[in-house]
C-alpha positions as CSV (number, residue, x, y, z in Angstrom):
1,M,15.2,34.7,64.3
2,K,15.0,34.3,68.1
3,N,18.1,36.1,68.4
4,R,17.4,39.0,66.8
5,F,14.8,40.6,69.2
6,L,17.0,39.2,71.9
7,Y,18.7,42.3,71.4
8,I,15.7,44.8,71.0
9,G,13.9,42.8,73.4
10,G,13.5,45.0,75.9
11,L,12.9,48.5,73.7
12,L,8.7,48.5,74.7
13,V,9.2,48.1,78.6
14,L,10.2,51.8,78.1
15,S,6.6,52.5,78.7
16,V,4.9,51.5,81.5
17,F,7.2,53.3,84.5
18,S,4.9,55.0,86.0
19,G,4.0,55.0,90.0
20,C,7.6,55.3,90.1
21,E,9.2,57.8,93.5
22,K,12.1,59.1,93.1
23,E,11.9,62.2,90.8
24,F,14.0,62.0,87.9
25,L,11.5,58.2,87.5
26,E,8.4,60.3,88.7
27,R,7.6,61.4,85.2
28,A,7.0,58.1,82.2
29,P,6.3,58.3,78.6
30,Q,2.8,56.9,78.1
31,D,3.6,56.0,75.1
32,T,6.5,53.4,73.2
33,L,9.7,55.2,72.3
34,V,9.3,55.3,68.8
35,D,6.3,57.8,69.0
36,A,7.6,61.0,67.5
37,N,5.1,63.4,69.6
38,F,7.0,62.4,73.1
39,F,10.3,63.9,72.0
40,K,9.1,67.5,71.8
41,T,10.4,69.3,75.3
42,N,13.5,68.9,77.7
43,E,11.3,67.2,80.3
44,Q,10.0,64.4,78.1
45,V,13.9,63.6,76.3
46,L,15.1,63.3,80.0
47,A,12.3,61.2,80.8
48,A,13.1,58.5,78.0
49,S,16.6,58.1,79.2
50,A,14.8,57.5,83.0
51,P,14.7,53.5,82.8
52,L,18.6,53.2,81.6
53,Y,19.2,54.1,85.4
54,S,17.4,50.9,86.7
55,V,14.2,48.4,84.5
56,V,16.8,47.1,81.8
57,W,19.4,46.4,84.0
58,K,16.9,43.8,85.9
59,D,18.3,40.9,84.2
60,Y,21.2,41.8,84.9
61,V,21.6,42.6,89.3
62,D,18.4,40.4,90.1
63,K,20.8,37.2,90.3
64,A,23.6,37.5,87.5
65,S,25.6,40.3,88.6
66,W,26.2,38.2,92.2
67,A,26.2,34.5,90.6
68,L,29.3,35.5,88.2
69,G,30.9,38.7,90.0
70,D,31.2,37.1,93.7
71,L,30.4,33.1,92.8
72,R,32.7,33.1,90.2
73,G,35.0,35.2,91.4
74,G,35.3,33.7,94.7
75,T,34.6,36.1,97.5
76,T,30.9,34.7,98.2
77,F,30.0,30.9,97.6
78,R,26.4,28.5,97.6
79,A,26.2,25.6,99.0
80,W,23.2,24.2,97.2
81,G,22.3,26.5,93.7
82,Y,24.8,28.3,91.6
83,R,26.8,25.6,91.4
84,D,28.4,25.6,88.0
85,D,29.3,29.0,89.2
86,V,30.8,28.5,92.8
87,L,33.0,25.4,90.5
88,F,33.6,27.8,87.5
89,N,31.9,25.3,85.2
90,T,29.2,28.3,83.9
91,T,27.8,26.1,80.6
92,E,25.9,27.9,77.7
93,V,23.1,26.8,78.8
94,S,23.6,28.1,82.5
95,T,21.0,31.0,84.7
96,S,23.4,33.5,85.3
97,N,24.6,33.2,81.2
98,N,21.4,33.5,80.1
99,E,20.6,36.5,82.3
100,A,23.6,38.4,82.3
101,Y,24.0,38.0,77.6
102,R,20.3,39.2,77.7
103,A,19.7,42.3,80.1
104,F,23.7,43.3,78.6
105,F,21.8,43.4,75.2
106,I,18.7,45.2,76.4
107,V,20.8,47.8,77.4
108,I,22.7,48.2,74.1
109,G,19.5,48.1,72.1
110,Q,17.8,50.2,74.7
111,S,20.5,52.7,74.7
112,N,20.7,52.9,70.2
113,T,16.8,53.2,69.9
114,L,16.5,56.4,72.9
115,I,19.9,58.0,70.3
116,Q,18.4,57.5,67.6
117,N,14.6,58.8,68.5
118,I,16.4,61.6,69.7
119,N,18.1,62.5,66.8
120,R,15.0,62.2,64.8
121,Y,12.3,63.2,66.8
122,A,14.0,65.8,69.5
123,G,11.1,68.9,68.9
124,A,12.9,72.7,68.7
125,E,11.8,73.3,72.2
126,V,14.4,70.5,73.7
127,S,17.8,72.2,73.8
128,E,21.2,70.8,72.7
129,E,22.4,70.6,76.2
130,I,19.1,68.0,77.0
131,K,19.4,66.4,73.8
132,N,23.6,66.1,74.4
133,H,22.4,64.6,77.4
134,A,20.4,62.2,77.4
135,I,22.6,61.2,74.4
136,A,25.6,61.1,76.4
137,E,23.4,59.1,78.9
138,A,23.2,56.3,76.9
139,R,25.7,55.9,75.4
140,F,27.2,55.6,78.8
141,M,25.0,52.9,79.7
142,R,26.0,51.0,76.2
143,A,29.4,51.6,76.8
144,T,28.5,49.6,80.6
145,A,26.9,46.8,79.2
146,Y,29.8,46.6,76.9
147,S,32.1,46.7,79.7
148,Y,30.9,44.1,80.9
149,L,30.1,41.7,77.6
150,V,33.6,41.6,76.3
151,M,35.0,40.8,79.5
152,N,32.7,38.0,79.8
153,Y,32.4,36.8,76.5
154,G,35.4,38.2,74.6
155,A,35.3,39.2,71.4
156,V,31.1,40.2,71.2
157,P,28.9,42.2,68.3
158,I,29.2,45.9,68.1
159,I,25.4,46.9,67.3
160,E,24.8,50.6,67.3
161,N,21.8,50.7,65.0
162,N,18.8,47.9,66.3
163,L,17.2,47.9,62.9
164,D,21.3,46.6,61.3
165,L,20.5,43.6,63.4
166,L,17.5,42.6,61.9
167,N,18.8,43.3,58.4
168,N,21.6,40.9,59.3
169,P,21.1,38.0,60.5
170,A,24.5,36.7,59.9
171,V,25.8,38.8,62.7
172,R,29.6,39.1,63.4
173,R,31.4,39.3,66.6
174,N,34.2,42.4,67.0
175,T,37.8,41.5,68.1
176,I,38.1,42.7,71.2
177,E,40.1,45.4,71.0
178,S,37.6,46.6,68.7
179,V,35.1,46.7,72.3
180,W,37.2,48.3,74.2
181,E,37.8,50.7,71.5
182,F,33.8,51.5,71.0
183,I,33.6,51.3,74.8
184,T,36.3,54.1,75.7
185,R,34.6,56.6,73.2
186,D,31.0,55.9,74.2
187,Y,32.7,57.6,77.7
188,L,34.9,60.0,76.3
189,F,31.5,61.7,75.1
190,A,29.5,61.2,77.9
191,A,32.8,63.1,80.1
192,E,32.3,65.4,77.0
193,N,28.7,66.2,77.3
194,L,27.4,65.2,81.0
195,P,27.6,68.5,83.2
196,A,29.8,68.0,86.7
197,A,26.9,68.2,88.8
198,P,24.0,65.8,88.1
199,I,21.3,67.5,86.7
200,Q,19.1,65.3,89.4
201,P,19.6,63.4,92.4
202,G,20.7,60.2,91.0
203,R,21.9,61.1,87.2
204,I,25.2,60.3,86.5
205,T,28.4,63.3,85.5
206,K,31.1,64.1,84.0
207,W,32.8,62.3,86.9
208,S,30.9,58.8,86.7
209,A,32.4,58.7,83.0
210,E,35.7,59.3,83.5
211,G,35.5,57.3,86.6
212,M,34.7,54.4,83.9
213,L,37.3,55.7,82.5
214,A,39.9,55.0,84.4
215,R,38.6,51.4,84.9
216,T,38.4,51.1,81.1
217,Y,42.5,52.5,80.7
218,L,43.7,50.1,84.1
219,T,41.6,46.9,82.0
220,R,42.8,48.0,78.9
221,A,46.7,48.5,79.7
222,G,46.4,44.9,80.5
223,L,45.3,43.3,76.9
224,G,48.0,42.1,74.5
225,A,50.7,42.9,76.9
226,S,53.7,41.0,76.2
227,G,56.0,39.7,78.6
228,G,53.1,40.6,81.3
229,N,54.1,44.4,81.3
230,R,51.1,46.8,80.7
231,N,50.8,49.4,78.3
232,Q,52.2,52.5,80.1
233,E,50.2,55.1,78.6
234,Y,47.5,53.2,79.7
235,L,48.3,53.0,83.1
236,N,49.1,57.2,83.2
237,K,45.3,57.6,81.9
238,A,43.9,55.1,83.9
239,K,45.7,57.1,87.0
240,E,45.1,60.7,85.4
241,Y,41.7,59.8,85.5
242,A,41.3,58.7,89.1
243,E,43.2,62.0,90.5
244,R,40.6,64.0,88.8
245,V,38.1,62.2,90.0
246,I,39.4,62.1,93.3
247,T,40.9,65.5,93.5
248,M,37.9,67.6,91.2
249,S,34.1,65.8,91.8
250,G,33.3,66.7,95.0
251,R,32.8,63.3,95.9
252,S,33.9,61.8,99.3
253,L,34.3,58.7,101.1
254,L,31.5,58.1,104.0
255,P,33.4,57.9,107.5
256,N,31.6,55.4,108.3
257,Y,31.9,51.7,105.5
258,A,28.8,50.2,106.9
259,D,26.4,54.1,106.4
260,L,27.1,53.4,102.9
261,F,24.7,50.1,102.8
262,R,22.1,50.8,105.8
263,Y,19.3,52.8,104.0
264,P,18.5,54.9,103.2
265,Y,21.8,55.5,101.8
266,D,21.5,56.0,97.9
267,N,22.9,58.4,96.4
268,N,25.7,59.8,98.6
269,A,28.8,61.6,98.9
270,E,30.8,58.5,98.0
271,S,28.6,57.7,94.9
272,L,29.2,58.0,91.5
273,F,26.9,56.1,90.0
274,E,24.2,53.9,91.1
275,Q,21.3,51.7,89.7
276,Q,18.1,53.9,91.0
277,W,15.4,51.1,92.2
278,V,12.1,52.2,94.0
279,F,9.2,50.8,96.2
280,T,6.4,50.3,93.5
281,T,4.2,47.5,92.3
282,D,6.0,47.5,89.7
283,Y,8.2,44.7,89.5
284,G,10.6,46.6,86.6
285,Y,11.4,48.9,88.6
286,A,12.5,47.5,92.2
287,N,15.5,45.7,93.3
288,T,14.5,42.9,93.6
289,M,18.8,41.7,94.5
290,V,17.9,41.9,98.1
291,S,15.0,38.7,98.4
292,Q,17.6,36.8,96.7
293,I,20.6,37.2,99.4
294,T,18.5,37.4,102.0
295,F,19.4,34.8,104.4
296,S,15.4,34.4,105.9
297,N,12.2,35.8,105.9
298,D,12.9,35.8,109.8
299,I,14.2,39.6,108.2
300,A,12.3,40.0,105.2
301,N,9.1,40.1,103.6
302,G,7.9,36.6,101.7
303,D,10.9,36.3,100.8
304,G,14.7,35.6,102.0
305,W,16.0,32.5,99.9
306,G,19.6,33.1,100.7
307,G,20.0,31.0,103.1
308,D,22.7,29.0,101.4
309,L,24.7,31.9,100.6
310,G,27.4,33.2,102.4
311,A,31.2,34.6,102.3
312,S,33.7,32.1,101.4
313,W,36.8,30.3,103.3
314,W,38.9,31.9,101.1
315,M,37.0,35.3,101.6
316,L,37.0,35.3,105.5
317,S,40.4,34.4,105.2
318,L,41.8,37.8,103.4
319,Y,40.4,39.3,106.9
320,D,42.8,40.1,109.3
321,G,43.7,38.1,112.0
322,L,39.8,36.2,111.3
323,I,40.5,32.7,110.6
324,S,44.0,31.8,111.5
325,E,47.7,32.5,110.7
326,G,49.6,30.8,107.5
327,D,47.5,29.9,104.3
328,P,44.2,29.5,105.4
329,N,43.2,27.0,102.8
330,T,45.4,24.2,104.0
331,D,43.6,21.5,106.2
332,E,46.8,22.2,109.2
333,D,44.5,25.4,109.3
334,D,40.8,24.2,109.9
335,G,39.3,25.4,113.2
336,R,41.9,27.0,115.4
337,A,41.8,29.4,117.8
338,P,38.7,31.9,118.1
339,G,39.4,34.2,115.6
340,F,38.7,37.9,115.5
341,T,39.2,40.6,113.2
342,V,39.4,44.6,113.3
343,D,38.3,45.4,109.8
344,Q,35.2,46.5,110.3
345,R,34.1,46.2,106.7
346,L,33.4,41.8,107.5
347,K,30.3,43.2,109.5
348,A,28.6,45.1,106.9
349,S,29.1,42.7,104.0
350,Y,28.7,39.2,105.9
351,M,26.6,37.8,109.2
352,L,29.0,36.1,111.8
353,P,27.2,34.2,114.8
354,G,26.2,36.6,117.0
355,A,26.0,39.9,115.4
356,H,24.2,42.6,116.5
357,Y,22.2,45.0,113.7
358,P,20.1,47.0,115.3
359,E,18.6,48.4,112.1
360,I,17.1,45.6,111.0
361,S,13.7,43.6,112.7
362,Q,14.1,40.0,113.3
363,T,11.6,37.0,113.8
364,V,12.3,34.5,116.9
365,R,10.4,31.4,118.2
366,D,10.4,30.8,122.2
367,A,10.7,27.2,122.6
368,D,6.7,26.4,122.4
369,G,6.9,28.6,118.9
370,T,5.7,32.1,120.5
371,E,6.9,35.0,117.4
372,R,8.4,37.8,118.8
373,E,10.3,40.3,117.0
374,Q,13.6,42.5,118.0
375,Q,16.9,44.0,116.7
376,L,18.5,40.8,114.5
377,I,21.3,38.7,116.0
378,F,22.9,36.3,113.5
379,P,21.6,33.0,114.8
380,A,24.5,30.4,116.0
381,P,24.6,26.6,114.6
382,A,23.6,24.3,117.0
383,A,26.0,23.0,118.3
384,D,26.5,19.2,116.5
385,A,26.1,21.2,113.5
386,E,28.7,20.5,110.3
387,Q,28.1,23.6,108.3
388,S,26.2,26.9,108.7
389,F,27.2,30.6,106.3
390,A,29.0,34.1,106.8
391,S,25.3,35.2,105.3
392,I,24.8,38.4,103.1
393,K,24.8,41.8,104.9
394,K,25.4,44.0,102.2
395,Y,22.3,45.0,100.4
396,V,19.8,43.5,102.8
397,V,18.0,45.7,104.5
398,G,15.1,44.3,106.1
399,K,11.8,44.3,106.4
400,A,9.2,46.9,105.6
401,K,9.1,49.0,108.6
402,D,13.1,49.3,108.3
403,V,12.6,50.5,105.9
404,G,10.2,52.9,105.8
405,G,7.6,50.7,104.7
406,Q,9.0,51.0,101.4
407,A,9.3,47.2,100.8
408,T,7.0,44.5,100.1
409,T,8.0,40.9,99.0
410,Q,10.6,41.2,95.5
411,R,10.2,44.5,95.6
412,Y,13.0,46.5,98.0
413,P,13.6,50.3,97.6
414,N,17.4,50.5,98.0
415,N,19.9,51.6,94.7
416,T,22.8,48.8,93.4
417,Y,25.8,50.9,93.5
418,M,28.1,50.4,89.9
419,L,31.0,53.0,91.1
420,R,32.1,54.4,93.8
421,L,34.9,56.8,95.1
422,A,36.8,53.8,96.7
423,E,37.5,52.7,93.6
424,M,39.2,55.9,92.2
425,Y,41.4,55.3,95.0
426,L,42.7,51.9,94.7
427,I,42.5,52.2,90.8
428,Y,45.5,55.7,91.5
429,A,47.6,53.2,93.3
430,E,47.2,49.8,91.1
431,A,48.2,52.6,88.0
432,T,50.6,53.8,90.1
433,L,52.4,50.8,91.1
434,G,52.0,49.3,87.4
435,N,54.4,46.9,86.0
436,S,56.3,47.6,89.2
437,A,57.0,44.7,91.9
438,S,56.2,47.2,94.4
439,T,55.9,51.2,94.8
440,S,56.2,53.3,98.0
441,D,54.9,56.2,96.4
442,D,53.4,58.5,98.7
443,T,50.5,59.4,97.0
444,A,49.5,55.4,96.3
445,L,50.3,54.8,100.1
446,D,48.3,57.6,100.7
447,Y,44.9,56.7,98.8
448,F,45.8,53.2,99.7
449,N,45.5,54.0,103.2
450,A,42.1,56.3,103.0
451,V,40.5,53.1,102.3
452,H,42.0,50.8,104.5
453,T,42.5,52.6,107.8
454,R,38.6,53.8,106.8
455,A,37.3,50.0,108.4
456,G,39.0,50.9,111.4
457,L,42.4,49.9,110.7
458,P,45.7,50.4,111.2
459,A,47.8,52.6,108.0
460,F,49.6,50.1,106.4
461,E,53.0,51.8,105.7
462,G,54.3,49.9,102.4
463,P,55.7,49.6,100.3
464,L,52.6,48.3,98.0
465,T,52.2,45.2,96.0
466,W,49.8,44.0,93.6
467,D,48.6,41.5,96.1
468,D,48.3,44.0,98.5
469,I,45.6,46.3,96.0
470,F,44.2,42.8,95.0
471,E,43.3,42.2,98.1
472,E,42.1,45.2,99.3
473,R,39.4,45.7,96.6
474,M,37.8,42.0,97.4
475,K,37.2,43.6,101.1
476,E,35.9,46.8,100.4
477,F,33.8,45.4,97.3
478,A,32.5,42.2,98.7
479,M,29.2,41.1,97.4
480,E,29.2,44.1,94.8
481,G,29.8,42.1,91.4
482,L,33.2,43.7,91.3
483,A,35.6,40.2,92.0
484,W,35.7,38.2,88.7
485,Y,36.3,41.3,86.8
486,D,39.3,42.2,88.6
487,L,40.7,38.2,88.0
488,V,39.4,39.5,83.6
489,R,41.6,42.3,84.3
490,L,45.1,40.2,85.7
491,H,44.1,37.6,82.5
492,Y,44.8,39.9,79.9
493,Y,48.3,40.2,81.3
494,N,49.0,37.6,83.6
495,P,46.5,34.4,82.9
496,Q,48.5,31.7,85.2
497,K,48.4,33.8,88.1
498,A,44.2,34.6,87.6
499,Y,44.0,30.8,87.8
500,D,46.4,30.3,90.2
501,I,44.2,32.7,92.8
502,I,41.2,31.5,91.6
503,N,42.6,27.1,92.4
504,S,43.9,28.0,95.3
505,Q,40.4,29.8,96.8
506,D,38.9,27.0,99.2
507,R,34.8,27.3,97.4
508,G,33.8,24.7,99.9
509,L,31.1,24.2,103.3
510,F,31.9,24.9,106.7
511,V,30.8,26.0,110.4
512,I,30.8,28.8,112.6
513,K,31.3,28.6,116.0
514,P,31.1,31.7,118.2
515,N,33.0,31.2,121.7
516,R,30.2,32.5,123.1
517,M,26.8,33.9,122.6
518,P,25.6,36.6,122.8
519,N,28.4,38.8,122.3
520,P,31.1,36.7,121.0
521,T,34.3,38.3,121.0
522,G,35.5,35.5,118.6
523,W,34.6,32.3,115.9
524,T,36.2,29.2,115.1
525,F,36.1,27.8,111.4
526,T,36.0,24.5,110.9
527,K,35.9,22.8,107.2
528,T,32.8,20.3,106.7
529,E,34.6,17.1,106.3
530,Y,32.1,15.5,104.4
531,F,31.9,18.2,101.2
532,T,34.3,17.4,98.9
533,E,33.6,19.9,96.1
534,R,36.0,22.8,97.8
535,K,37.9,24.3,94.8
536,A,37.3,25.3,91.1
537,N,40.1,24.2,88.3
538,A,40.5,27.4,85.8
539,N,42.1,27.4,82.8
540,S,41.8,28.8,79.1
541,G,39.1,26.2,77.9
542,N,36.8,27.9,80.5
543,F,37.9,30.9,81.3
544,E,35.7,33.0,79.3
545,L,32.2,32.6,79.1
546,P,30.4,30.2,76.5
547,I,28.2,32.3,74.4
548,P,24.1,30.9,75.5
549,A,23.9,27.8,73.1
550,A,20.0,29.7,72.3
551,E,21.6,32.6,70.4
552,A,24.5,31.1,69.1
553,S,22.6,28.3,67.4
554,Q,20.2,30.8,66.2
555,A,23.0,33.0,64.8
556,P,25.9,30.6,63.1
557,G,27.8,33.9,62.5
558,L,28.5,34.5,66.2
559,R,30.8,30.8,65.9
560,E,32.8,33.1,63.4
561,E,36.1,34.3,63.3
562,P,36.1,38.0,65.3
563,V,36.3,41.2,62.8
564,P,37.5,44.8,63.7
565,Y,35.2,47.2,63.7
566,E,35.1,49.8,61.0
567,F,34.7,52.8,62.8
568,G,32.7,56.5,61.2
569,E,34.6,59.8,62.2
């Protein structure tokens, strides 16, 4: 049956990743993972875990990560493509849904196989430290995949042994509570068995795991919450783990937010967990997402297919002073006086007309069609244009010449973040707020302001509310695939507020006009009158994603009521 192989379908890809240039991706197994002769040395075992940092996540990162995380979350919109995600109509046959579900179970299947093969085949020369390290990496990745699965689909089957699935076509889903407990146990194991410093550049550490535990406990605190009151024990754990990472990891915020995404930024001082991509002829190990989100081939390498992608009206309204005062989602606010914001995250995340990016080369054409190159200046729309886009800047690194020759069509070298230290600061603030309407806790305010003031904003004097923290997260992590999961976290304990946020977001088309070119000092934003599909309609019937049709039809057990998972000791 097709569904049996979905969960283990990526096993053989681990055998063909030679040619990668990052240190711990260099030495690859030349046979499949089931070759007992491969797991004989520390180096071989570490090489076997390396693909868990890249190729197994491929189907998710390429498009589904931002289609679900940002289009569905409302920070970004697409005018013509992926309208099912933009308008909250993601179905059982939606592309993003199928790609995400498949990728998550590939990660799980390959993590399980690695654990089993290390336990079965690791030779006498493999140290216990390395054995536990690689198993911890696999359990960390498995937990991460399951965290995405449970937040997107709710109850899903917990699989520790791939062969069990082959022998049980009637696989059942496990309860949401069981899945979160499974995730927590995996991260706890990782935190206990990973070192405080990376064993090789780019490898995860105990602080990566403890950071994920902070995120996990913050999310679990709302699960099954009575009357909207989150579990205080889990809030305390989220706060504790976040503070441990902040104070003990040795990680630090980069002084300049834009530097987080200026190549080469990989594995910098703020990073806690990145997917490790490399420039290689092997499609599976290069970052292909860049080709999908770059607005034009004029700044790319034979690709650049994101011309109708950009910040949503709602997202732009969150930047202080940019659109107008008052409610930016009402028709009365269309196109008032040119706006400006001092929030430096806007330029690093999305491009407005006239924005200058000296690190990226741009092909431009004279009136007679003659081409020349210049430093990127994001173009303004025509005077009579009724539509334009605040195109994606985050992760866009430009032409091959801009990255030392390390790029070509659909093959880019830059990593994608999965966890940054900035999130620990905001998790601490939210966990401290807990079930209160506001907090004036000094440490929470200090941590919030560490993120807030780095963006060039004046210190926030408080008190802090949930809305303050939520909007800060939206601006800090736009186009990093987190917005949707923040809404799921809210939905666990206050579903109506989650629906209200989504349904109030303007996700429609508009035009941005600079007050002058070049070097604009402000912009006017006007909604496109003819574009009517501006709002989503989130409700209890469409909040969770449906299991993809191809899988549900082949595994009838997935349609049955979920059951608790039986944990071994």
